[in-house]
C-alpha positions in Angstrom: 3.4 -23.3 1.1 0.1 -21.4 0.7 -0.4 -19.6 -2.6 -2.0 -16.3 -3.3 -5.7 -15.6 -2.7 -8.2 -16.7 -5.3 -10.7 -14.1 -6.3 -13.9 -14.9 -8.2 -13.7 -13.9 -11.9 -14.3 -10.2 -12.4 -14.7 -9.5 -8.7 -12.8 -6.8 -7.0 -9.7 -7.8 -4.9 -10.9 -7.1 -1.4 -7.8 -6.1 0.3 -8.1 -5.2 4.0 -8.5 -1.4 4.0 -8.1 -0.8 7.7 -4.6 -2.2 8.0 -3.2 1.1 9.4 -4.1 0.4 13.0 -0.5 0.7 13.8 0.9 4.0 12.6 4.5 4.9 12.0 6.4 4.6 15.2 3.7 2.4 16.8 1.5 5.3 18.1 -1.7 3.3 18.6 -2.5 1.3 21.7 -4.1 -2.1 21.1 -7.3 -3.1 22.8 -6.0 -6.3 24.4 -3.1 -8.7 24.3 -1.6 -11.8 26.0 -0.7 -10.7 29.5 2.6 -12.5 29.3 3.9 -10.2 26.6 4.0 -6.5 26.1 0.8 -5.0 24.8 2.2 -4.1 21.4 5.1 -6.5 20.7 7.9 -5.4 18.5 8.6 -9.0 17.3 6.0 -11.7 16.5 6.1 -15.2 15.3 3.9 -16.4 12.4 3.0 -20.1 12.8 1.5 -20.2 9.4 4.9 -20.1 7.8 7.3 -20.4 10.8 9.0 -17.0 10.6 9.3 -13.8 12.7 8.5 -10.2 11.8 9.8 -7.2 13.7 10.4 -3.5 13.8 9.9 -1.4 10.8 9.0 -4.3 8.5 6.3 -5.4 10.9 4.9 -1.9 11.1 4.7 -1.6 7.3 3.0 -5.0 7.1 0.4 -3.9 9.6 -0.2 -0.6 8.0 -0.5 -1.8 4.4 -2.8 -4.8 4.4 -1.3 -7.4 6.6 -1.5 -10.9 5.1 -4.1 -9.9 2.5 -1.5 -7.7 0.7 1.9 -9.5 0.4 1.0 -12.6 2.5 2.9 -14.2 5.4 6.7 -14.0 5.8 8.6 -16.9 4.1 12.0 -16.0 5.3 13.6 -14.5 8.4 14.7 -10.8 8.2 18.0 -10.9 6.4 20.9 -8.5 6.8 21.3 -6.2 3.8 24.2 -4.0 4.6 23.0 -1.8 7.4 19.4 -2.6 6.5 17.2 -5.7 6.4 15.3 -7.4 3.7 12.5 -10.0 4.2 10.6 -12.1 1.7 6.9 -12.7 1.9 4.6 -15.0 -0.1 3.8 -12.3 -2.6 6.5 -9.8 -2.3 9.5 -8.5 -0.3 10.3 -5.5 1.9 13.6 -3.7 2.6 14.3 -1.2 5.3 15.8 2.1 4.0 17.0 4.8 6.4 17.1 7.3 3.5 13.5 6.7 2.4 11.1 9.7 2.8 8.4 7.2 4.0 7.8 7.6 7.8 8.2 3.9 8.2 11.5 3.8 6.3 10.5 0.6 4.4 10.3 0.1 0.6 8.6 -2.8 -1.3 10.9 -4.6 -3.8 10.1 -5.1 -7.5 10.1 -8.8 -7.4 7.8 -9.1 -10.4 10.5 -7.4 -12.5 13.1 -9.7 -11.1 11.0 -12.7 -12.0 10.2 -11.4 -15.5 13.9 -10.9 -16.3 14.4 -14.7 -16.0 11.5 -15.5 -18.4 11.2 -15.8 -22.1 8.3 -13.9 -23.5 7.1 -12.7 -26.9 5.4 -9.8 -25.1 2.8 -9.0 -27.7 0.6 -6.0 -27.1 -3.1 -6.5 -26.4 -6.2 -4.4 -25.6 -5.9 -2.7 -22.2 -7.9 -0.7 -19.7 -5.2 1.7 -18.5 -1.9 2.7 -20.2 1.2 3.4 -18.2 3.8 5.4 -20.1 6.4 4.5 -17.4 6.7 1.0 -18.9 4.8 1.4 -22.2 2.4 -1.3 -21.2 -1.3 -1.5 -20.4 -3.2 -3.4 -17.8 -5.4 -6.1 -19.4 -9.1 -5.8 -18.7 -9.0 -9.1 -16.8 -6.8 -7.6 -14.1 -7.8 -3.9 -14.2 -10.5 -3.9 -11.5 -8.6 -5.8 -8.9 -5.5 -3.8 -9.7 -7.3 -0.5 -9.3 -9.4 -1.5 -6.3 -6.6 -3.3 -4.5 -3.9 -0.7 -4.2 -2.9 0.3 -7.7 0.7 0.9 -8.7 2.0 1.2 -5.1 0.7 -2.3 -4.2 1.2 -4.2 -7.5 3.7 -2.1 -9.5 3.6 -1.1 -13.2 2.9 -3.7 -15.9 6.2 -4.9 -17.1 5.0 -7.5 -19.6 1.9 -7.7 -21.7 -0.5 -10.5 -20.7 0.0 -13.9 -22.2 -1.7 -17.3 -22.2 0.0 -20.0 -20.1 -0.9 -23.5 -19.2 -2.3 -22.2 -15.9 -4.3 -19.4 -17.5 -4.0 -15.9 -18.7 -1.1 -14.2 -16.9 0.3 -10.6 -16.6 3.4 -9.6 -14.8 3.7 -6.3 -12.9 6.8 -4.9 -11.3 5.7 -6.0 -7.8 3.3 -8.9 -8.5 2.2 -11.7 -10.8 -1.4 -12.4 -11.7 -3.0 -15.3 -13.4 -6.7 -15.7 -14.5 -7.3 -19.4 -13.8 -10.4 -21.6 -14.2 -11.0 -21.0 -10.5 -10.6 -17.2 -10.6 -7.8 -14.6 -10.4 -4.8 -15.7 -8.4 -2.0 -13.5 -7.1 0.9 -15.9 -7.5 3.6 -16.2 -4.8 6.3 -14.2 -6.6 8.1 -13.7 -3.3 8.5 -17.5 -2.9 9.6 -17.8 -6.6 12.3 -15.1 -6.3 13.5 -16.2 -2.8 13.9 -19.8 -4.1 15.8 -18.6 -7.2 18.1 -16.5 -5.1 18.8 -19.3 -2.7 17.1 -17.7 0.3 16.3 -20.1 3.1 12.6 -20.5 3.6 12.9 -23.3 6.2 10.7 -22.9 9.3 12.5 -21.7 12.4 11.7 -22.2 16.1 9.7 -19.5 17.8 11.9 -17.1 19.8 11.1 -17.0 23.5 10.4 -13.3 23.5 8.2 -13.3 20.4 4.5 -14.0 20.9 2.5 -15.6 18.1 1.0 -13.1 15.8 -2.6 -12.2 16.8 -4.6 -9.5 15.0 -6.0 -8.5 18.3 -2.7 -6.9 19.3 -3.5 -4.2 16.8 -7.2 -3.6 16.4 -8.4 -2.6 12.9 -10.5 0.3 14.2 -9.0 1.8 17.4 -11.0 4.3 19.4 -9.8 7.9 19.2 -10.7 11.1 20.9 -13.2 13.4 19.3 -10.9 16.3 18.7 -9.2 15.4 15.4 -7.1 17.3 12.9 -4.7 16.7 10.0 -1.4 18.5 9.1 -0.1 18.3 5.5 3.7 18.9 5.4 4.5 20.0 1.9 8.3 19.8 2.5 8.3 16.3 4.0 5.4 15.1 1.8 3.8 13.6 4.8 0.3 14.0 6.4 0.1 13.5 10.1 -3.3 12.9 11.8 -3.8 14.0 15.4 -6.4 13.0 18.0 -6.6 15.2 21.1 -3.3 16.8 19.9 -1.5 13.5 19.9 -0.1 12.1 16.6 -1.8 8.8 15.8 -1.0 8.1 12.1 1.5 9.3 9.4 1.2 8.7 5.7 3.5 9.5 2.8 1.7 11.6 0.2 2.1 13.4 -3.1 1.0 17.0 -3.4 0.7 19.4 -6.3 3.4 19.7 -8.9 4.1 23.4 -9.8 2.4 25.3 -11.1 -0.5 23.3 -9.7 0.5 24.0 -6.1 -1.3 22.6 -3.1 -2.0 25.8 -1.3 -0.8 26.3 2.3 -3.3 27.5 4.9 -5.9 26.5 7.4 -8.9 24.7 6.1 -11.7 22.3 7.0 -13.1 19.3 5.2 -16.4 20.3 3.8 -17.3 17.7 1.2 -16.7 13.9 1.2 -17.3 11.5 -1.7 -16.4 7.8 -1.2 -16.1 7.2 -4.9 -15.9 9.8 -7.6 -14.8 10.5 -11.2 -12.3 13.4 -11.2 -12.2 15.6 -14.3 -10.0 18.6 -14.8 -11.9 21.9 -15.5 -9.1 23.9 -17.1 -7.9 25.5 -13.8 -4.8 23.2 -13.7 -1.9 22.7 -16.1 -2.5 18.9 -15.9 -5.5 17.6 -17.7 -7.2 14.4 -16.3 -10.3 12.3 -16.4 -9.9 9.6 -13.7 -12.8 7.3 -12.8 -13.3 5.3 -9.6 -11.2 7.5 -7.2 -11.9 6.5 -3.7 -12.0 8.4 -0.4 -12.2 12.0 -1.7 -12.3 14.6 1.0 -12.2 18.3 -0.2 -11.0 21.0 2.1 -10.3 24.1 0.0 -12.5 26.4 -2.1 -10.5 25.4 -5.2 -11.5 21.7 -4.6 -8.3 20.4 -3.2 -8.5 17.4 -1.0 -7.3 14.0 0.1 -7.9 11.0 -2.2 -6.6 7.6 -3.2 -4.3 7.6 -6.3 -4.0 4.2 -8.0 -2.2 5.5 -11.1 1.2 6.4 -9.8 3.8 5.5 -7.1 5.4 9.0 -6.8 4.5 9.3 -3.1 7.1 11.4 -1.3 7.4 13.7 -4.3 5.2 16.5 -5.8 3.2 14.9 -8.6 -0.5 15.7 -8.4 -2.6 18.5 -10.0 -3.0 20.0 -6.5 -4.8 17.4 -4.4 -3.2 15.3 -1.7 -2.7 11.9 -3.3 -2.6 8.9 -0.9 -2.0 5.1 -1.0 -5.1 3.0 -0.7 -4.8 2.0 3.0 -3.8 5.5 4.0 -6.8 7.1 2.2 -9.1 4.5 3.7 -7.7 5.3 7.2 -8.1 9.0 6.6 -11.7 8.5 5.4 -12.6 6.6 8.6 -10.8 9.1 10.8 -12.0 12.4 9.4 -15.4 13.9 8.9 -16.9 17.1 7.5 -15.5 19.9 9.7 -12.2 18.2 10.5 -9.5 20.9 10.4 -6.6 20.6 7.9 -3.5 22.6 8.1 -1.2 22.7 5.1 2.3 24.1 5.6 5.9 23.9 4.5 
């Protein structure tokens, strides 16, 4: 079974940042597809590992990095009460009808599950970023790929301090497992580890007749949209919806301002865009912050409220920020590619 990607030492983890070509509900039309199947199949077969993906789990996988994020599926979708759970090489997903996420899919904390089965002295070390949620810090070895590759939403909070192993220096996060080997950083197949420990079958299955083989061309990375574009920020739902020619084309779960640092309702336009910035509080908010390397900043209010990536939390779906519209990496990248100076933004309850 293929293991996680190897990344050259100290290089950023280059996760695919355009994986949102299929929005919640499958709103985007692909450029081309095999004529013998529907243009945007709801079920596909993955020959790399011999398993199917379908429905909401497939939509999440497409929107949040495809195989570069949690890898290929290593199990079939499994019944989980009224929902489904599916294991992938480097993670697992469960459908959740009660989730606030438009896709109704939640990543599982398999790193935590793996860590609970291990013996560890868990000795503190120097770190680049401290997380009070778990009282652990991210070791410098892993900080750049962690930050650049999706942050807490993608990899989870650090649940153990880093430690030397026979394979290299390793740190466990709630959704991932990283090792610094002699050949570079490796995201280990924690999905396989936990699936095997839980007795989940990872045996290859035959391709279903109504399921085409997965081809990226079914869902182009950069679809073509109409020139009339806008965004709506729903403060109640904590969701931003993007429209092209008045048709919704993408939805993203967000995190807006925690009172008293409200995200103000109103009609605005994006007026200033910075692809990478250091954000520093100026005393106008209750929260104080000094956050470097924030990607995809797009300001739309006079008080400098805007969209941007937030690698330091996983509170999407709840108010949390100092006023800005916090987004996950792939969503912020999608918004950056879709919007421009002058794009209208409506914020409402």
